[in-house]
PyMOL commands that place a pseudoatom at each C-alpha (Angstrom):
pseudoatom trace, name=CA, resn=MET, resi=1, chain=A, elem=C, hetatm=0, pos=[-21.922, -43.165, -132.840]
pseudoatom trace, name=CA, resn=LYS, resi=2, chain=A, elem=C, hetatm=0, pos=[-21.112, -46.600, -134.253]
pseudoatom trace, name=CA, resn=LEU, resi=3, chain=A, elem=C, hetatm=0, pos=[-20.833, -48.079, -130.737]
pseudoatom trace, name=CA, resn=ASN, resi=4, chain=A, elem=C, hetatm=0, pos=[-24.154, -46.514, -129.711]
pseudoatom trace, name=CA, resn=ASN, resi=5, chain=A, elem=C, hetatm=0, pos=[-25.837, -48.022, -132.766]
pseudoatom trace, name=CA, resn=THR, resi=6, chain=A, elem=C, hetatm=0, pos=[-24.317, -51.402, -131.902]
pseudoatom trace, name=CA, resn=ILE, resi=7, chain=A, elem=C, hetatm=0, pos=[-25.617, -51.171, -128.330]
pseudoatom trace, name=CA, resn=THR, resi=8, chain=A, elem=C, hetatm=0, pos=[-29.081, -50.218, -129.536]
pseudoatom trace, name=CA, resn=LYS, resi=9, chain=A, elem=C, hetatm=0, pos=[-29.259, -53.128, -131.976]
pseudoatom trace, name=CA, resn=TYR, resi=10, chain=A, elem=C, hetatm=0, pos=[-27.861, -55.519, -129.344]
pseudoatom trace, name=CA, resn=PHE, resi=11, chain=A, elem=C, hetatm=0, pos=[-30.484, -54.598, -126.761]
pseudoatom trace, name=CA, resn=GLY, resi=12, chain=A, elem=C, hetatm=0, pos=[-33.247, -54.496, -129.295]
pseudoatom trace, name=CA, resn=LEU, resi=13, chain=A, elem=C, hetatm=0, pos=[-32.506, -58.133, -130.145]
pseudoatom trace, name=CA, resn=ILE, resi=14, chain=A, elem=C, hetatm=0, pos=[-32.116, -59.270, -126.528]
pseudoatom trace, name=CA, resn=LEU, resi=15, chain=A, elem=C, hetatm=0, pos=[-35.253, -57.557, -125.307]
pseudoatom trace, name=CA, resn=ILE, resi=16, chain=A, elem=C, hetatm=0, pos=[-37.437, -58.714, -128.163]
pseudoatom trace, name=CA, resn=ILE, resi=17, chain=A, elem=C, hetatm=0, pos=[-36.310, -62.350, -127.864]
pseudoatom trace, name=CA, resn=ILE, resi=18, chain=A, elem=C, hetatm=0, pos=[-35.928, -62.760, -124.107]
pseudoatom trace, name=CA, resn=PHE, resi=19, chain=A, elem=C, hetatm=0, pos=[-37.691, -59.978, -122.235]
pseudoatom trace, name=CA, resn=PHE, resi=20, chain=A, elem=C, hetatm=0, pos=[-40.886, -59.478, -124.220]
pseudoatom trace, name=CA, resn=GLN, resi=21, chain=A, elem=C, hetatm=0, pos=[-43.728, -59.857, -121.714]
pseudoatom trace, name=CA, resn=SER, resi=22, chain=A, elem=C, hetatm=0, pos=[-46.419, -61.448, -123.879]
pseudoatom trace, name=CA, resn=CYS, resi=23, chain=A, elem=C, hetatm=0, pos=[-49.775, -62.575, -122.540]
pseudoatom trace, name=CA, resn=ILE, resi=24, chain=A, elem=C, hetatm=0, pos=[-49.420, -66.340, -122.664]
pseudoatom trace, name=CA, resn=ILE, resi=25, chain=A, elem=C, hetatm=0, pos=[-51.010, -69.121, -120.663]
pseudoatom trace, name=CA, resn=VAL, resi=26, chain=A, elem=C, hetatm=0, pos=[-48.783, -70.129, -117.773]
pseudoatom trace, name=CA, resn=ILE, resi=27, chain=A, elem=C, hetatm=0, pos=[-48.641, -73.787, -116.787]
pseudoatom trace, name=CA, resn=HIS, resi=28, chain=A, elem=C, hetatm=0, pos=[-48.796, -73.987, -113.019]
pseudoatom trace, name=CA, resn=LYS, resi=29, chain=A, elem=C, hetatm=0, pos=[-46.030, -76.046, -111.461]
pseudoatom trace, name=CA, resn=ASP, resi=30, chain=A, elem=C, hetatm=0, pos=[-45.684, -77.429, -107.955]
pseudoatom trace, name=CA, resn=GLU, resi=31, chain=A, elem=C, hetatm=0, pos=[-43.357, -74.905, -106.365]
pseudoatom trace, name=CA, resn=THR, resi=32, chain=A, elem=C, hetatm=0, pos=[-43.736, -76.095, -102.743]
pseudoatom trace, name=CA, resn=THR, resi=33, chain=A, elem=C, hetatm=0, pos=[-40.039, -76.961, -102.517]
pseudoatom trace, name=CA, resn=ASN, resi=34, chain=A, elem=C, hetatm=0, pos=[-38.746, -74.260, -104.842]
pseudoatom trace, name=CA, resn=PHE, resi=35, chain=A, elem=C, hetatm=0, pos=[-38.202, -71.494, -102.284]
pseudoatom trace, name=CA, resn=GLU, resi=36, chain=A, elem=C, hetatm=0, pos=[-35.031, -70.381, -100.545]
pseudoatom trace, name=CA, resn=PRO, resi=37, chain=A, elem=C, hetatm=0, pos=[-35.288, -69.004, -96.983]
pseudoatom trace, name=CA, resn=GLU, resi=38, chain=A, elem=C, hetatm=0, pos=[-35.980, -65.286, -97.129]
pseudoatom trace, name=CA, resn=ILE, resi=39, chain=A, elem=C, hetatm=0, pos=[-33.127, -62.899, -96.412]
pseudoatom trace, name=CA, resn=THR, resi=40, chain=A, elem=C, hetatm=0, pos=[-32.842, -59.362, -95.077]
pseudoatom trace, name=CA, resn=LEU, resi=41, chain=A, elem=C, hetatm=0, pos=[-30.362, -56.992, -96.732]
pseudoatom trace, name=CA, resn=SER, resi=42, chain=A, elem=C, hetatm=0, pos=[-29.311, -53.450, -95.950]
pseudoatom trace, name=CA, resn=PRO, resi=43, chain=A, elem=C, hetatm=0, pos=[-31.595, -50.850, -97.542]
pseudoatom trace, name=CA, resn=LYS, resi=44, chain=A, elem=C, hetatm=0, pos=[-28.498, -48.812, -98.452]
pseudoatom trace, name=CA, resn=PRO, resi=45, chain=A, elem=C, hetatm=0, pos=[-26.785, -49.316, -101.827]
pseudoatom trace, name=CA, resn=ILE, resi=46, chain=A, elem=C, hetatm=0, pos=[-23.330, -50.862, -101.801]
pseudoatom trace, name=CA, resn=LEU, resi=47, chain=A, elem=C, hetatm=0, pos=[-22.239, -48.905, -104.867]
pseudoatom trace, name=CA, resn=LYS, resi=48, chain=A, elem=C, hetatm=0, pos=[-22.139, -45.140, -105.105]
pseudoatom trace, name=CA, resn=MET, resi=49, chain=A, elem=C, hetatm=0, pos=[-25.315, -44.060, -106.870]
pseudoatom trace, name=CA, resn=SER, resi=50, chain=A, elem=C, hetatm=0, pos=[-25.780, -41.135, -109.243]
pseudoatom trace, name=CA, resn=ASP, resi=51, chain=A, elem=C, hetatm=0, pos=[-28.620, -38.649, -109.651]
pseudoatom trace, name=CA, resn=ASN, resi=52, chain=A, elem=C, hetatm=0, pos=[-29.712, -40.291, -112.923]
pseudoatom trace, name=CA, resn=LEU, resi=53, chain=A, elem=C, hetatm=0, pos=[-33.319, -41.253, -112.401]
pseudoatom trace, name=CA, resn=ILE, resi=54, chain=A, elem=C, hetatm=0, pos=[-35.632, -43.909, -113.838]
pseudoatom trace, name=CA, resn=ARG, resi=55, chain=A, elem=C, hetatm=0, pos=[-39.346, -43.288, -113.399]
pseudoatom trace, name=CA, resn=SER, resi=56, chain=A, elem=C, hetatm=0, pos=[-42.421, -45.312, -114.318]
pseudoatom trace, name=CA, resn=ASP, resi=57, chain=A, elem=C, hetatm=0, pos=[-45.153, -43.665, -116.376]
pseudoatom trace, name=CA, resn=LYS, resi=58, chain=A, elem=C, hetatm=0, pos=[-47.414, -43.417, -113.332]
pseudoatom trace, name=CA, resn=GLY, resi=59, chain=A, elem=C, hetatm=0, pos=[-44.643, -42.111, -111.135]
pseudoatom trace, name=CA, resn=ASP, resi=60, chain=A, elem=C, hetatm=0, pos=[-45.304, -44.911, -108.626]
pseudoatom trace, name=CA, resn=MET, resi=61, chain=A, elem=C, hetatm=0, pos=[-41.790, -46.335, -109.063]
pseudoatom trace, name=CA, resn=ILE, resi=62, chain=A, elem=C, hetatm=0, pos=[-38.432, -44.589, -109.285]
pseudoatom trace, name=CA, resn=ALA, resi=63, chain=A, elem=C, hetatm=0, pos=[-34.874, -45.885, -109.221]
pseudoatom trace, name=CA, resn=PHE, resi=64, chain=A, elem=C, hetatm=0, pos=[-31.379, -44.462, -109.499]
pseudoatom trace, name=CA, resn=LEU, resi=65, chain=A, elem=C, hetatm=0, pos=[-28.411, -45.628, -111.544]
pseudoatom trace, name=CA, resn=PRO, resi=66, chain=A, elem=C, hetatm=0, pos=[-24.983, -46.412, -110.098]
pseudoatom trace, name=CA, resn=LEU, resi=67, chain=A, elem=C, hetatm=0, pos=[-22.347, -43.785, -110.786]
pseudoatom trace, name=CA, resn=ASN, resi=68, chain=A, elem=C, hetatm=0, pos=[-21.166, -43.802, -114.437]
pseudoatom trace, name=CA, resn=TRP, resi=69, chain=A, elem=C, hetatm=0, pos=[-23.947, -46.100, -115.615]
pseudoatom trace, name=CA, resn=PHE, resi=70, chain=A, elem=C, hetatm=0, pos=[-25.982, -44.666, -118.490]
pseudoatom trace, name=CA, resn=LEU, resi=71, chain=A, elem=C, hetatm=0, pos=[-29.347, -45.189, -120.159]
pseudoatom trace, name=CA, resn=VAL, resi=72, chain=A, elem=C, hetatm=0, pos=[-29.582, -46.795, -123.592]
pseudoatom trace, name=CA, resn=ASP, resi=73, chain=A, elem=C, hetatm=0, pos=[-32.145, -45.494, -126.073]
pseudoatom trace, name=CA, resn=VAL, resi=74, chain=A, elem=C, hetatm=0, pos=[-33.909, -48.608, -127.349]
pseudoatom trace, name=CA, resn=GLU, resi=75, chain=A, elem=C, hetatm=0, pos=[-37.444, -47.272, -127.153]
pseudoatom trace, name=CA, resn=SER, resi=76, chain=A, elem=C, hetatm=0, pos=[-38.251, -47.826, -130.814]
pseudoatom trace, name=CA, resn=ARG, resi=77, chain=A, elem=C, hetatm=0, pos=[-37.040, -51.442, -130.757]
pseudoatom trace, name=CA, resn=ILE, resi=78, chain=A, elem=C, hetatm=0, pos=[-38.772, -52.886, -127.713]
pseudoatom trace, name=CA, resn=ASN, resi=79, chain=A, elem=C, hetatm=0, pos=[-42.263, -53.343, -126.393]
pseudoatom trace, name=CA, resn=SER, resi=80, chain=A, elem=C, hetatm=0, pos=[-44.004, -50.788, -124.209]
pseudoatom trace, name=CA, resn=ASP, resi=81, chain=A, elem=C, hetatm=0, pos=[-43.581, -52.881, -121.041]
pseudoatom trace, name=CA, resn=VAL, resi=82, chain=A, elem=C, hetatm=0, pos=[-39.883, -52.022, -120.810]
pseudoatom trace, name=CA, resn=ILE, resi=83, chain=A, elem=C, hetatm=0, pos=[-39.434, -48.785, -118.861]
pseudoatom trace, name=CA, resn=ALA, resi=84, chain=A, elem=C, hetatm=0, pos=[-35.683, -48.321, -119.192]
pseudoatom trace, name=CA, resn=VAL, resi=85, chain=A, elem=C, hetatm=0, pos=[-32.410, -50.059, -120.025]
pseudoatom trace, name=CA, resn=ALA, resi=86, chain=A, elem=C, hetatm=0, pos=[-29.073, -49.032, -118.489]
pseudoatom trace, name=CA, resn=VAL, resi=87, chain=A, elem=C, hetatm=0, pos=[-25.512, -50.229, -119.056]
pseudoatom trace, name=CA, resn=ASN, resi=88, chain=A, elem=C, hetatm=0, pos=[-22.354, -50.082, -116.944]
pseudoatom trace, name=CA, resn=PRO, resi=89, chain=A, elem=C, hetatm=0, pos=[-19.270, -48.235, -118.262]
pseudoatom trace, name=CA, resn=ASP, resi=90, chain=A, elem=C, hetatm=0, pos=[-17.477, -51.510, -119.105]
pseudoatom trace, name=CA, resn=TYR, resi=91, chain=A, elem=C, hetatm=0, pos=[-20.407, -52.735, -121.221]
pseudoatom trace, name=CA, resn=THR, resi=92, chain=A, elem=C, hetatm=0, pos=[-20.531, -55.993, -119.231]
pseudoatom trace, name=CA, resn=LEU, resi=93, chain=A, elem=C, hetatm=0, pos=[-23.797, -55.583, -117.293]
pseudoatom trace, name=CA, resn=SER, resi=94, chain=A, elem=C, hetatm=0, pos=[-27.197, -54.196, -118.122]
pseudoatom trace, name=CA, resn=ALA, resi=95, chain=A, elem=C, hetatm=0, pos=[-30.172, -53.289, -115.960]
pseudoatom trace, name=CA, resn=ILE, resi=96, chain=A, elem=C, hetatm=0, pos=[-33.673, -53.620, -117.389]
pseudoatom trace, name=CA, resn=PHE, resi=97, chain=A, elem=C, hetatm=0, pos=[-36.746, -52.172, -115.683]
pseudoatom trace, name=CA, resn=SER, resi=98, chain=A, elem=C, hetatm=0, pos=[-40.096, -53.540, -116.842]
pseudoatom trace, name=CA, resn=HIS, resi=99, chain=A, elem=C, hetatm=0, pos=[-43.788, -53.208, -116.080]
pseudoatom trace, name=CA, resn=ILE, resi=100, chain=A, elem=C, hetatm=0, pos=[-45.630, -56.543, -115.701]
pseudoatom trace, name=CA, resn=ARG, resi=101, chain=A, elem=C, hetatm=0, pos=[-49.074, -55.855, -117.125]
pseudoatom trace, name=CA, resn=ASN, resi=102, chain=A, elem=C, hetatm=0, pos=[-52.117, -56.838, -115.115]
pseudoatom trace, name=CA, resn=ASN, resi=103, chain=A, elem=C, hetatm=0, pos=[-54.386, -59.454, -116.644]
pseudoatom trace, name=CA, resn=GLU, resi=104, chain=A, elem=C, hetatm=0, pos=[-56.690, -62.133, -115.278]
pseudoatom trace, name=CA, resn=ILE, resi=105, chain=A, elem=C, hetatm=0, pos=[-53.954, -64.746, -114.906]
pseudoatom trace, name=CA, resn=VAL, resi=106, chain=A, elem=C, hetatm=0, pos=[-51.483, -62.347, -113.310]
pseudoatom trace, name=CA, resn=ASP, resi=107, chain=A, elem=C, hetatm=0, pos=[-54.038, -60.898, -110.888]
pseudoatom trace, name=CA, resn=GLU, resi=108, chain=A, elem=C, hetatm=0, pos=[-55.384, -64.306, -109.845]
pseudoatom trace, name=CA, resn=THR, resi=109, chain=A, elem=C, hetatm=0, pos=[-51.889, -65.734, -109.355]
pseudoatom trace, name=CA, resn=TYR, resi=110, chain=A, elem=C, hetatm=0, pos=[-50.755, -62.755, -107.285]
pseudoatom trace, name=CA, resn=SER, resi=111, chain=A, elem=C, hetatm=0, pos=[-53.927, -62.948, -105.184]
pseudoatom trace, name=CA, resn=LYS, resi=112, chain=A, elem=C, hetatm=0, pos=[-53.235, -66.612, -104.356]
pseudoatom trace, name=CA, resn=GLU, resi=113, chain=A, elem=C, hetatm=0, pos=[-49.432, -66.746, -104.231]
pseudoatom trace, name=CA, resn=GLY, resi=114, chain=A, elem=C, hetatm=0, pos=[-48.204, -63.189, -103.701]
pseudoatom trace, name=CA, resn=LEU, resi=115, chain=A, elem=C, hetatm=0, pos=[-44.814, -62.191, -105.044]
pseudoatom trace, name=CA, resn=TYR, resi=116, chain=A, elem=C, hetatm=0, pos=[-43.748, -65.825, -105.435]
pseudoatom trace, name=CA, resn=GLY, resi=117, chain=A, elem=C, hetatm=0, pos=[-46.499, -66.330, -107.973]
pseudoatom trace, name=CA, resn=LEU, resi=118, chain=A, elem=C, hetatm=0, pos=[-45.548, -63.133, -109.772]
pseudoatom trace, name=CA, resn=ALA, resi=119, chain=A, elem=C, hetatm=0, pos=[-41.919, -64.262, -109.956]
pseudoatom trace, name=CA, resn=ARG, resi=120, chain=A, elem=C, hetatm=0, pos=[-42.966, -67.666, -111.268]
pseudoatom trace, name=CA, resn=ILE, resi=121, chain=A, elem=C, hetatm=0, pos=[-45.063, -66.067, -114.013]
pseudoatom trace, name=CA, resn=SER, resi=122, chain=A, elem=C, hetatm=0, pos=[-42.154, -63.806, -114.921]
pseudoatom trace, name=CA, resn=TYR, resi=123, chain=A, elem=C, hetatm=0, pos=[-39.724, -66.694, -115.239]
pseudoatom trace, name=CA, resn=GLU, resi=124, chain=A, elem=C, hetatm=0, pos=[-42.111, -69.032, -117.073]
pseudoatom trace, name=CA, resn=ARG, resi=125, chain=A, elem=C, hetatm=0, pos=[-42.856, -66.328, -119.632]
pseudoatom trace, name=CA, resn=ARG, resi=126, chain=A, elem=C, hetatm=0, pos=[-39.147, -66.028, -120.308]
pseudoatom trace, name=CA, resn=GLU, resi=127, chain=A, elem=C, hetatm=0, pos=[-38.714, -69.777, -120.507]
pseudoatom trace, name=CA, resn=ASN, resi=128, chain=A, elem=C, hetatm=0, pos=[-41.649, -70.211, -122.894]
pseudoatom trace, name=CA, resn=LYS, resi=129, chain=A, elem=C, hetatm=0, pos=[-40.648, -67.245, -125.048]
pseudoatom trace, name=CA, resn=THR, resi=130, chain=A, elem=C, hetatm=0, pos=[-37.164, -68.704, -125.542]
pseudoatom trace, name=CA, resn=LEU, resi=131, chain=A, elem=C, hetatm=0, pos=[-38.525, -72.247, -126.112]
pseudoatom trace, name=CA, resn=GLY, resi=132, chain=A, elem=C, hetatm=0, pos=[-36.595, -73.513, -123.110]
pseudoatom trace, name=CA, resn=GLY, resi=133, chain=A, elem=C, hetatm=0, pos=[-33.457, -71.600, -124.049]
pseudoatom trace, name=CA, resn=ILE, resi=134, chain=A, elem=C, hetatm=0, pos=[-32.962, -70.457, -120.458]
pseudoatom trace, name=CA, resn=LYS, resi=135, chain=A, elem=C, hetatm=0, pos=[-32.784, -72.496, -117.266]
pseudoatom trace, name=CA, resn=GLN, resi=136, chain=A, elem=C, hetatm=0, pos=[-33.510, -71.388, -113.735]
pseudoatom trace, name=CA, resn=ILE, resi=137, chain=A, elem=C, hetatm=0, pos=[-30.522, -71.351, -111.393]
pseudoatom trace, name=CA, resn=GLY, resi=138, chain=A, elem=C, hetatm=0, pos=[-31.410, -72.012, -107.772]
pseudoatom trace, name=CA, resn=LYS, resi=139, chain=A, elem=C, hetatm=0, pos=[-34.800, -71.183, -106.267]
pseudoatom trace, name=CA, resn=TYR, resi=140, chain=A, elem=C, hetatm=0, pos=[-37.115, -68.222, -105.742]
pseudoatom trace, name=CA, resn=GLN, resi=141, chain=A, elem=C, hetatm=0, pos=[-36.200, -66.106, -102.730]
pseudoatom trace, name=CA, resn=THR, resi=142, chain=A, elem=C, hetatm=0, pos=[-37.777, -63.242, -100.780]
pseudoatom trace, name=CA, resn=ILE, resi=143, chain=A, elem=C, hetatm=0, pos=[-35.517, -60.257, -100.152]
pseudoatom trace, name=CA, resn=ASN, resi=144, chain=A, elem=C, hetatm=0, pos=[-36.465, -57.757, -97.448]
pseudoatom trace, name=CA, resn=MET, resi=145, chain=A, elem=C, hetatm=0, pos=[-34.814, -54.326, -97.574]
pseudoatom trace, name=CA, resn=GLY, resi=146, chain=A, elem=C, hetatm=0, pos=[-36.194, -51.932, -94.992]
pseudoatom trace, name=CA, resn=ASN, resi=147, chain=A, elem=C, hetatm=0, pos=[-39.917, -51.602, -95.708]
pseudoatom trace, name=CA, resn=GLN, resi=148, chain=A, elem=C, hetatm=0, pos=[-39.591, -52.973, -99.246]
pseudoatom trace, name=CA, resn=GLU, resi=149, chain=A, elem=C, hetatm=0, pos=[-39.925, -56.552, -100.389]
pseudoatom trace, name=CA, resn=TYR, resi=150, chain=A, elem=C, hetatm=0, pos=[-38.863, -58.392, -103.544]
pseudoatom trace, name=CA, resn=VAL, resi=151, chain=A, elem=C, hetatm=0, pos=[-38.848, -61.955, -104.797]
pseudoatom trace, name=CA, resn=LYS, resi=152, chain=A, elem=C, hetatm=0, pos=[-35.845, -62.740, -106.963]
pseudoatom trace, name=CA, resn=TYR, resi=153, chain=A, elem=C, hetatm=0, pos=[-34.815, -65.586, -109.213]
pseudoatom trace, name=CA, resn=GLU, resi=154, chain=A, elem=C, hetatm=0, pos=[-31.770, -66.337, -111.343]
pseudoatom trace, name=CA, resn=TYR, resi=155, chain=A, elem=C, hetatm=0, pos=[-31.443, -67.919, -114.767]
pseudoatom trace, name=CA, resn=SER, resi=156, chain=A, elem=C, hetatm=0, pos=[-28.933, -68.570, -117.507]
pseudoatom trace, name=CA, resn=SER, resi=157, chain=A, elem=C, hetatm=0, pos=[-28.811, -69.282, -121.232]
pseudoatom trace, name=CA, resn=THR, resi=158, chain=A, elem=C, hetatm=0, pos=[-25.150, -70.365, -121.050]
pseudoatom trace, name=CA, resn=SER, resi=159, chain=A, elem=C, hetatm=0, pos=[-25.259, -73.389, -118.712]
pseudoatom trace, name=CA, resn=GLY, resi=160, chain=A, elem=C, hetatm=0, pos=[-24.594, -71.160, -115.724]
pseudoatom trace, name=CA, resn=SER, resi=161, chain=A, elem=C, hetatm=0, pos=[-21.436, -69.421, -116.929]
pseudoatom trace, name=CA, resn=LEU, resi=162, chain=A, elem=C, hetatm=0, pos=[-23.340, -66.131, -117.184]
pseudoatom trace, name=CA, resn=VAL, resi=163, chain=A, elem=C, hetatm=0, pos=[-26.209, -65.740, -114.728]
pseudoatom trace, name=CA, resn=ALA, resi=164, chain=A, elem=C, hetatm=0, pos=[-28.934, -63.098, -114.918]
pseudoatom trace, name=CA, resn=LYS, resi=165, chain=A, elem=C, hetatm=0, pos=[-30.956, -61.968, -111.904]
pseudoatom trace, name=CA, resn=SER, resi=166, chain=A, elem=C, hetatm=0, pos=[-34.517, -60.673, -111.781]
pseudoatom trace, name=CA, resn=ALA, resi=167, chain=A, elem=C, hetatm=0, pos=[-36.656, -59.359, -108.935]
pseudoatom trace, name=CA, resn=VAL, resi=168, chain=A, elem=C, hetatm=0, pos=[-40.369, -58.581, -108.937]
pseudoatom trace, name=CA, resn=TYR, resi=169, chain=A, elem=C, hetatm=0, pos=[-42.183, -56.115, -106.703]
pseudoatom trace, name=CA, resn=VAL, resi=170, chain=A, elem=C, hetatm=0, pos=[-45.515, -54.335, -106.309]
pseudoatom trace, name=CA, resn=SER, resi=171, chain=A, elem=C, hetatm=0, pos=[-45.909, -50.561, -106.036]
pseudoatom trace, name=CA, resn=SER, resi=172, chain=A, elem=C, hetatm=0, pos=[-48.222, -48.707, -103.674]
pseudoatom trace, name=CA, resn=THR, resi=173, chain=A, elem=C, hetatm=0, pos=[-50.744, -48.402, -106.524]
pseudoatom trace, name=CA, resn=GLY, resi=174, chain=A, elem=C, hetatm=0, pos=[-50.846, -52.172, -106.983]
pseudoatom trace, name=CA, resn=ASP, resi=175, chain=A, elem=C, hetatm=0, pos=[-48.828, -52.197, -110.200]
pseudoatom trace, name=CA, resn=PHE, resi=176, chain=A, elem=C, hetatm=0, pos=[-46.342, -54.995, -110.866]
pseudoatom trace, name=CA, resn=TYR, resi=177, chain=A, elem=C, hetatm=0, pos=[-42.720, -54.315, -111.784]
pseudoatom trace, name=CA, resn=GLU, resi=178, chain=A, elem=C, hetatm=0, pos=[-39.510, -56.180, -112.452]
pseudoatom trace, name=CA, resn=VAL, resi=179, chain=A, elem=C, hetatm=0, pos=[-35.830, -55.279, -112.498]
pseudoatom trace, name=CA, resn=SER, resi=180, chain=A, elem=C, hetatm=0, pos=[-33.246, -57.541, -114.141]
pseudoatom trace, name=CA, resn=ILE, resi=181, chain=A, elem=C, hetatm=0, pos=[-29.456, -57.512, -114.119]
pseudoatom trace, name=CA, resn=VAL, resi=182, chain=A, elem=C, hetatm=0, pos=[-28.207, -59.229, -117.257]
pseudoatom trace, name=CA, resn=PRO, resi=183, chain=A, elem=C, hetatm=0, pos=[-24.576, -59.889, -118.295]
pseudoatom trace, name=CA, resn=ILE, resi=184, chain=A, elem=C, hetatm=0, pos=[-23.704, -58.589, -121.762]
pseudoatom trace, name=CA, resn=ASN, resi=185, chain=A, elem=C, hetatm=0, pos=[-20.665, -58.833, -124.012]
pseudoatom trace, name=CA, resn=ILE, resi=186, chain=A, elem=C, hetatm=0, pos=[-20.352, -55.911, -126.413]
pseudoatom trace, name=CA, resn=LYS, resi=187, chain=A, elem=C, hetatm=0, pos=[-16.653, -54.999, -126.187]
pseudoatom trace, name=CA, resn=ASN, resi=188, chain=A, elem=C, hetatm=0, pos=[-15.227, -58.372, -125.068]
pseudoatom trace, name=CA, resn=ASN, resi=189, chain=A, elem=C, hetatm=0, pos=[-14.279, -57.002, -121.668]
pseudoatom trace, name=CA, resn=ILE, resi=190, chain=A, elem=C, hetatm=0, pos=[-13.705, -59.305, -118.698]
pseudoatom trace, name=CA, resn=GLN, resi=191, chain=A, elem=C, hetatm=0, pos=[-17.014, -60.237, -117.080]
pseudoatom trace, name=CA, resn=PRO, resi=192, chain=A, elem=C, hetatm=0, pos=[-17.581, -59.188, -113.448]
pseudoatom trace, name=CA, resn=ASN, resi=193, chain=A, elem=C, hetatm=0, pos=[-17.444, -61.959, -110.856]
pseudoatom trace, name=CA, resn=SER, resi=194, chain=A, elem=C, hetatm=0, pos=[-20.480, -63.144, -108.924]
pseudoatom trace, name=CA, resn=ARG, resi=195, chain=A, elem=C, hetatm=0, pos=[-19.755, -60.890, -105.938]
pseudoatom trace, name=CA, resn=GLU, resi=196, chain=A, elem=C, hetatm=0, pos=[-19.611, -57.819, -108.155]
pseudoatom trace, name=CA, resn=VAL, resi=197, chain=A, elem=C, hetatm=0, pos=[-22.872, -58.760, -109.846]
pseudoatom trace, name=CA, resn=ASP, resi=198, chain=A, elem=C, hetatm=0, pos=[-24.496, -59.275, -106.430]
pseudoatom trace, name=CA, resn=GLU, resi=199, chain=A, elem=C, hetatm=0, pos=[-23.360, -55.806, -105.359]
pseudoatom trace, name=CA, resn=VAL, resi=200, chain=A, elem=C, hetatm=0, pos=[-24.839, -54.244, -108.480]
pseudoatom trace, name=CA, resn=PHE, resi=201, chain=A, elem=C, hetatm=0, pos=[-28.105, -56.129, -108.024]
pseudoatom trace, name=CA, resn=GLN, resi=202, chain=A, elem=C, hetatm=0, pos=[-28.395, -55.200, -104.351]
pseudoatom trace, name=CA, resn=SER, resi=203, chain=A, elem=C, hetatm=0, pos=[-27.559, -51.556, -105.078]
pseudoatom trace, name=CA, resn=PHE, resi=204, chain=A, elem=C, hetatm=0, pos=[-30.287, -51.318, -107.697]
pseudoatom trace, name=CA, resn=LEU, resi=205, chain=A, elem=C, hetatm=0, pos=[-32.839, -52.893, -105.347]
pseudoatom trace, name=CA, resn=ALA, resi=206, chain=A, elem=C, hetatm=0, pos=[-31.846, -50.483, -102.595]
pseudoatom trace, name=CA, resn=SER, resi=207, chain=A, elem=C, hetatm=0, pos=[-32.270, -47.507, -104.927]
pseudoatom trace, name=CA, resn=ILE, resi=208, chain=A, elem=C, hetatm=0, pos=[-35.822, -48.387, -105.948]
pseudoatom trace, name=CA, resn=LYS, resi=209, chain=A, elem=C, hetatm=0, pos=[-38.640, -46.459, -104.310]
pseudoatom trace, name=CA, resn=TYR, resi=210, chain=A, elem=C, hetatm=0, pos=[-42.179, -47.637, -104.768]
for i in range(1, 210): cmd.bond("trace and resi %d" % i, "trace and resi %d" % (i + 1))
show_as sticks, trace
zoom trace
């Protein structure tokens, strides 16, 4: 019980400070050279997935958790844009599913720039909300997995020692979503290496149906 309360408080703080999707004015930057070549990945998860299901309110997006991952109840401590938060059994990685609310800026940017624009808005909101406390690592990149498409970006608040990954996507109903894999440190366990994080990220993307 004590550990569960600690997890809840930990994620409540992280999500309020870093992942709150507020409606702020986004300063448009010149991103013409800020794209990596798109890549195609297998639409099959690398990790063994469980039957534990995440579903959006509309039912236009579902995803499955890797085996032994579990959902964290932080509903009362976060904003309504966060759909679900999950944690791995070692308490070293978290997965956060969010709804990116439509507004005039978001709709206009997506209309002009597609998923790249949506990813840029997502990152700039994080950067502004943390007053520059995070820095982007690398460039935006399109990921194709079967008939599904994402644009991902990476960022860090620890000078690159711990890197988080986010990917944005659009459902068949035209709603905007985001999934993030974020390193955590609750029990002082050894952090997974970059390959392991990549496998988790790819497995989550492969499990999403929209």
